[in-house]
C-alpha positions in Angstrom: -190.2 -157.1 103.5 -191.4 -156.2 100.2 -193.8 -153.4 99.2 -195.6 -155.5 96.5 -199.3 -154.7 95.9 -201.7 -156.2 93.5 -203.3 -153.7 91.2 -206.8 -152.9 92.2 -209.5 -153.6 89.7 -212.5 -151.2 89.8 -214.8 -153.0 87.5 -215.0 -156.8 87.0 -216.1 -158.0 83.6 -219.2 -160.3 83.5 -218.5 -164.0 83.8 -220.0 -164.7 80.4 -217.7 -162.3 78.7 -214.7 -163.9 80.3 -215.9 -167.3 79.3 -216.4 -166.4 75.7 -213.0 -164.9 75.6 -211.4 -168.0 77.1 -213.2 -170.2 74.6 -212.3 -168.0 71.6 -208.6 -168.0 72.6 -208.6 -171.7 73.1 -210.2 -172.2 69.7 -207.5 -170.0 68.0 -204.7 -171.9 69.8 -206.0 -175.3 68.8 -206.8 -174.1 65.3 -203.3 -172.7 65.0 -201.8 -176.0 66.1 -203.9 -177.8 63.7 -202.8 -175.5 60.7 -199.1 -175.9 61.7 -199.7 -179.7 61.6 -201.3 -179.5 58.2 -198.8 -177.1 56.8 -195.9 -179.3 58.0 -197.2 -182.4 56.3 -194.3 -184.1 54.5 -196.4 -185.0 51.4 -196.9 -181.2 50.2 -193.8 -179.7 51.6 -192.8 -178.0 48.3 -196.3 -176.4 47.8 -196.7 -172.7 48.5 -200.0 -173.5 50.2 -198.4 -175.6 52.8 -196.1 -172.6 53.8 -198.9 -170.2 54.0 -200.9 -172.7 56.0 -197.9 -173.1 58.4 -197.5 -169.3 58.8 -201.2 -168.9 59.2 -201.0 -171.4 62.2 -198.3 -169.3 63.8 -200.4 -166.1 63.3 -203.5 -167.8 65.0 -201.3 -168.9 68.0 -199.9 -165.5 68.3 -203.4 -164.0 68.3 -204.4 -166.6 70.9 -201.7 -165.1 73.1 -202.0 -161.5 72.1 -205.8 -160.8 72.3 -206.0 -161.3 76.0 -203.2 -158.7 76.4 -205.2 -156.0 74.6 -206.1 -153.2 77.0 -203.5 -154.3 79.6 -201.4 -151.6 81.2 -198.1 -151.6 82.8 -198.3 -151.1 86.5 
């Protein structure tokens, strides 16, 4: 037998807040994928703007995964 217990949550956030967070993170993720696609376009591969666009896409995807982790604590 294990001694596993789920951390108890004292206060649940309102549903509207959670929905807005999910939509924002999804928009960041999709926007990041779009920027990566635009930045990796073969026509302007030598352009500095393409590299910055590609890196910007990576940053947006990182934010999409990182923002929900803010305020998380280790159990």
